[in-house]
N, C-alpha and C positions, 0 to 999 in steps of 0.2 A: 760719200755725198748722196743726199736724197734727191731723187729726180721725180718729176711729175709729167705724166703723159695724158693728154686730153683727147677725148672723142666728143663729137657733137652728134647727138642722137635724137630721134623721135620727132614728131611734128612740131614740138615746142622748141626745137633747136637747143636742147639742154646739154650742158657740158658734164660728161662723166669723166672721172679722174682715176688713174692708176698711179699710186705713189709707191716708189720702190727705191732700194738702196743696194749697196755692194754685197749685202748678205743674200741677195736674190729673193728675199721675201717682199711681198707687196700687200697693200690693202686696196680695196675698191671702194670709192666714195661716190655716192649718188648714182648708182647704175641706172641710167635711163634707157638702156637698150630695149627697143620696142619690137623690131622685126627680127626675123631669123638671121638676116644678113648682118644686122647690128650686133646681135649676140655672137655671131661667128667672128666678127671683127675684133670684139673684145677678147674672145678666147684665143684668136690667132696671135694677137700681140703678146699675151701672157706666155704662150708656147714659144714664140720666136725669141723672146727675151729670156726664156728658161726661168720664169719666175714661179714662186710658190705663194699663192694667195693665202693670207693668214687673217684677214679681217674684212668685214663688210660694214660700212658706216653710212648713215644718212645725216647730212647736215640739217635737213628738215624733211618732212614727209609729204610734200605736195606730189601729186600724181606723176608729174614729168620726171621727178627725181627717184622714183621707186619702181618704175616699170620693170627693171631687171633684177629686183631684189630676189625674187623666187629663183630665177635662173642661176644667179650667182650663189645663193645659199645652197641650192641642190647640186650644182655642178662641182663646187669646191668644198662642200661640207662646212660652210661657215655660219657662225651665229651672227645675228643682226644686232647692231648697236645704234641706239638713238637716245636723245634726251627724253626722259619720261614725259615731259610736257607735250611732246609731239605724238604721243600715243593716240589721242582722239583724232588727230589728223590722219594717222595711218589707218585707224579703224573706219574712217569715213570713205576710204578709197572705193569700195564697191558702189556707193551712192554717187561719188564723183565720176567714176567710170561710166555709170549709166547716163549721167548728165552729158558726158562727152560722146556717148555711143560707142564704148569700147568693151564689147562683151567678153573678150577673152580674159580681161583683167578680173571681171566679176567671177569667172569660172575658176580662176587660179589666184586667189587672194594672196596678199603678201604674207611672208612668214612673220610670226610674232617676234618681237625683240627678245633676245636672250639675256642681255644686260643693258644697263643705261649709262650714258655718258653724263658726267657731272662737271659743273663749272669749276675750273681750277685744276681738274684732273689732268695728269700727264699720261697720254696714251702712247705706249711704246710697242714697236715691233722691229725686228732686225737691229739695225744700228740707228734707228730713227725715233725721235721723241716729238710728239705733237701735243701742244697745250690746248686744252678745251676752253674756248672763250664763249661765254653765253651771250648770244646776239639776237634776241627776239625782236619782233616788230613787223617783219614780213610774214612770219608765222609765229605761233605762240611760244615756241621754245627752240628756235634755230640755234645751232652752234657753229662756230668757225674754228678751224684747225690750224694752229700756228706752229711752224717749224722755225725756231730761232736759228738753229745751226745752218740751215740752207736758205734762210731769208725769204720765206713765202708764207702765205696764209690762204687756205681754202675757205672762201667766204660765203659759199652757197649763194642765195639770192639777196644778201644783205647789201652789198656794194658792187656796182658795175662801173665800167669805164664811162664816165660822164653821167652816171645815173645812180639810182638806188632801187631797192626792191619795192614793188607795189605794196601798199598797206591797206587795200580795200577788200582783201579776202578775209574770211573768218579767222579771228585771232590776230589780225594785223593791227598795228597802231603806229602812226607816223612819229609821234613824240618819243615813243619807246625806241623805235628804230634809229632815229637820229641821235638820241642820247647814247645808245650802245655803239653806234659808229664812232661817236665822239670820244667815248671812254675806252672802248675795246680795240678799235682799229687804228684811229688816227695817232695815238701815241707811239705806234710802231715806227721803226726807222723809215726814212723816205724811200730807200732802195728795196724795201720789202715788196715782193711780187704778190699781187692779188689775183688769185685764180677764182673767177666768178662762176656762178651757175649758168650764165648765158653770156655770150659775147666774148671778146678777146680779153686776154690778161692785161692788167694795168699795174700801177704801183701806188703805194700809199702817198708818196710825194706828189705824184701827178694828180691824184684825186684831191689832196689837201689844197693844191694850188688852183685847180680849175674846175672841179666838180660843182655845177651850179647849185645843187641841193645843199651841199656842205657850205658853200659860200653864203647862201641865203640864210641858212640856219645860224651861222656865226654872226650875221649882220642884223639879226632880229633881237 
């Protein structure tokens, strides 16, 4: 069975995820570890669970989701995987860091991606298969990672408990976001757990029934 462990890191309260299974292999998704203490917490969990990291993935490349990319890549010798449409977002990190006054990010830029995630691709590690679902709208080319066997989806900043990702950042588009939620997330079973980029986990059924943005979209 595939398990998901969440950390909440950095001043943006971003959720970083370690996904692992009985093979003891794991992937690290959206490492937002910003401080030395946060990096140590991530590393300590991996060591305590005796896991072997085999993948580094970003659902999208906003700054709060990539703070720890370099640490993870260098510590575990992992290549970075993103959707190619997120490359301009990743390349803009130094300018965004300067905007937020984060000099250490400017001095240690993120590693370049070694390969790209594609819509419909099945990403596998250990005993786990994750379907890549293309879910832009919050960012130009965000992806969500769906595990059918263990009933969960890592949705990045696409869908939250009672909310959706903001669409006023560069590359964002409300209609695109809602259309992708409607076609890529809502058809999943009600019991599918949604692990979001911020806030608590939720479920597809709960959001279908009560998310005000989804209800409004379906009533217009």
